[in-house]
N, C-alpha and C positions, 0 to 999 in steps of 0.2 A: 679441820686441822689438815686433812690431806691436800686441800687446795692451797692453803698457805704453805704447806711443806714444799709443794711444787714449785711455787714462786721463790721460796728462799733457796731451793736448789738451783733455779735458773739464775740466781745471783752468784752461785759458785760455793754455797755453803751447804754441806751434807746434812741431811736430817734423818730422824727416826721418829715414827708416829707410834707411841705406846697407846693402845686403844682397846676399849671393851666392845668395839664393833669393827673387828678386822675384815669382815666381808665387805662392809660399806667402804672401808679405807682402800680395799683392793679395787673395788668398782670406780672410786674416785682417783685411782692411779697414784696412790701415795708411794713415794720413792722406796721406803723400807718401812716395815710394819712388824710391831711386836704385839701380838694378840694375847690378851688376858681376859678371863672370865670372872671379873670382880664386879661389884656394884659400882654404878656411875658415881664419879667423884673420888674414886680410889684406885687410880690406874697402877700405883705402885704397891698396893697391898694395904693391910691394916696399919693404923697409926702405931708407931713404936715397935713394929715388927721389922727390925733391921735385916734379919736374914732374908726375908721375902723382898724386901725393898732392894737389897744388894743383888738378889737374883734377877729382878726385873731390869735394874740398871746395868748389871753385867751382861745380860742378854742383849740389851739395846746397843751397848758399846761394841760388843762383839760383831753384831750384825752391821753396825756402822763401819767397822774396820774390815769386814770380810765379804760384804755383799758384793757380788760381781755383776748383778743385773738389776735394773730398776724393778719395783714391785716385788722385791723378795720379802717373805713373809715368814716369820717364826712365832709359833704359838706356845705359850708356857702353860704346862699342864699342871696347875695347881688349883685345888678346890678352895673356895671360900669356906672358912670355919663355921659359918652359920648359915641357916637357910636363907635363901635369896630375899624372901618376903620381910624377914626380920632385919636383914642387913639394910634394905631400903628405908624401913621405918626408923632404924637407929640413927641415920644421918639426916633424915628430913627434919626441918623445923617444926615446932609444935604448932605454930600458926602458919598458914600459907602466905607467901609473899603477896603483895597487892595485885600483881599481874596474874598470878595463879588463882587467887581468890575471885578476880573478875571473870576469869575463863570458867572457873567452876559454877559461878552464878548464871551463866548463859544457858 
């Protein structure tokens, strides 16, 4: 996403990357970064948690409106409400996708 964001920015459209890997986004020179410590696949928080989703979205919009320098990063200090291992198991499919199964069999 950071590389794509840079290309979109080059076309004159401002972007914000909301990511679970803010250090990587910084290394890849994303224009604006909102860092969250959530499980992959949930950059805006838990499903149906509107307050948390609004917090992430509001942070991204404020960053978009107020960042004065490229590479500006804001981290959201919110803990996921369940242990990370449980969270990853909860959203993974019961059977691995064919490509994942192939990689696991090697």
